[in-house]
N, C-alpha and C positions, 0 to 999 in steps of 0.2 A: 580117462583112462588113455593109452598112447596108442596109438593106427598105425604104426610102421613097422606091421609085421617081422619086428626084431633085426629090423637096418639099421645100423649107427648110426649112418649118415640123411636117412630121412629126412628131407626137408631142405635139405645144403646145396649150395654149387658150387661147386670144385672148379677151377678154372685149369688147365693143363697143357701149361708150351710145349712146341716138338710131340704131344699126342698121337699124330699120325701114323706113328715105327714105334720102330724096336721098345724099350724099358716106357715113352710115355707112350705109348700107347695099349703094352699092360699097368699102367697106374690107371688110364682111363676105365679102361673094361672091370677093373678091381674094383677104385669106389664111384662107380653106376653098378656090378650086383652087391656094396654095401649100404644104399640106397642115395644116394645119389646121385646130385642134372646133371653130367657134366658137360664144361663147351672145351673143346680142345682147339686147339693155335697152328698152324701146319704155316710154310712157305712155299711152296712144290708142295707139287703132289696130292692136286685135291683129292684123285682115286680112293690111295692109299686114306686118306683122313675119310674119306662117306661109309666107307666098308670100316672101320674105327666103332660111327656113328651108328653104321645098319647094326653089326656085333652087338653093341647096349641097346639100342631098341630091342631088339632078335629077344636080346635077357629080364628082354622088361621095364626098361633104366628111358632115362629121356639120355637127349645129349646133340651138340651142335657144332659145329667143322668153323671156324674163325678163321680166313686167313688171315695170319697176321705178321708183321718178323717179330716177334719178342727181344734180337736185338736194338731195333728205337723205339722211345718209350713213346714219343707221339703219338707213333701207330700205334699199341699197343694200348693208349691213352681212350682213343678215339677207338677203337675196336673193341675196347673191352664191359664201353658202354655194353655195347649190344646184350653183352651173355646176362645181363642182370635181364635188358627192356626185351630184343627178340629172342634170345636164349633158351634155353632147355628153365621147362613152366609149368606147371601141374595144367 
């Protein structure tokens, strides 16, 4: 029996770079609404990132904001490990 309440991304983790504003924020919120746990990255604007995570959580989803520059491969690799270890999960 499937226990995901019709959410097609239940049990999945999504990472959205630039998820603190604009299209990235909208994508992060939609992925969460579809059941994914969402990790968003941002370079500046911790308040905006926190606002997206709060919106995800208000909708019953799981989210985390990670400060990382997506243009810096080393930073993303180091920070990306946090999405699975410290990030959204049950």
